[in-house]
C-alpha positions in Angstrom: -1.1 -8.5 12.8 -2.4 -7.8 16.3 -3.9 -11.3 16.5 -0.7 -12.9 15.4 1.2 -10.9 18.0 -1.2 -12.0 20.7 -0.9 -15.7 19.6 2.9 -15.5 19.7 2.8 -14.0 23.2 0.9 -17.1 24.4 -2.8 -16.2 24.1 -5.0 -19.0 23.0 -6.5 -19.0 19.5 -10.0 -19.4 21.1 -9.5 -16.3 23.2 -8.2 -14.3 20.3 -11.2 -15.5 18.1 -13.7 -14.3 20.7 -11.9 -10.9 20.9 -12.0 -10.4 17.1 -15.4 -12.2 16.7 -14.0 -14.8 14.3 -13.5 -18.5 14.4 -10.3 -20.0 16.0 -9.7 -21.5 12.5 -9.4 -17.9 11.1 -6.8 -17.1 13.8 -4.7 -20.2 12.8 -5.0 -19.2 9.1 -3.6 -15.7 10.0 -0.7 -17.2 11.9 0.1 -19.7 9.1 0.0 -16.9 6.5 2.3 -14.8 8.6 4.7 -17.7 9.1 4.8 -18.5 5.4 4.7 -15.0 3.9 5.5 -12.5 6.6 3.4 -9.4 6.9 2.6 -9.5 3.1 0.6 -12.7 3.9 -1.8 -10.7 6.0 -2.7 -8.1 3.4 -6.4 -8.2 2.4 -7.0 -9.3 -1.1 -10.0 -8.8 -3.4 -12.5 -11.6 -3.0 -13.0 -13.8 -6.0 -16.4 -14.2 -7.7 -18.9 -12.2 -9.5 -18.9 -8.5 -8.8 -22.0 -7.1 -7.1 -24.8 -6.0 -9.5 -25.9 -3.0 -7.4 -24.1 0.2 -7.8 -24.0 3.1 -5.3 -26.3 6.1 -5.9 -24.3 9.2 -6.7 
């Protein structure tokens, strides 16, 4: 959400990407998700794919 706020205030995607250590494309994806779905579009979801085979030691 912070990155989206920065972008809407006029900060460039490249500068935001450097600050958050991501690609400018990721910033644009966040902004697009916010525009299309609001704050719910920025909620982290489980990653698809096979679950890890290692289990933590208890």
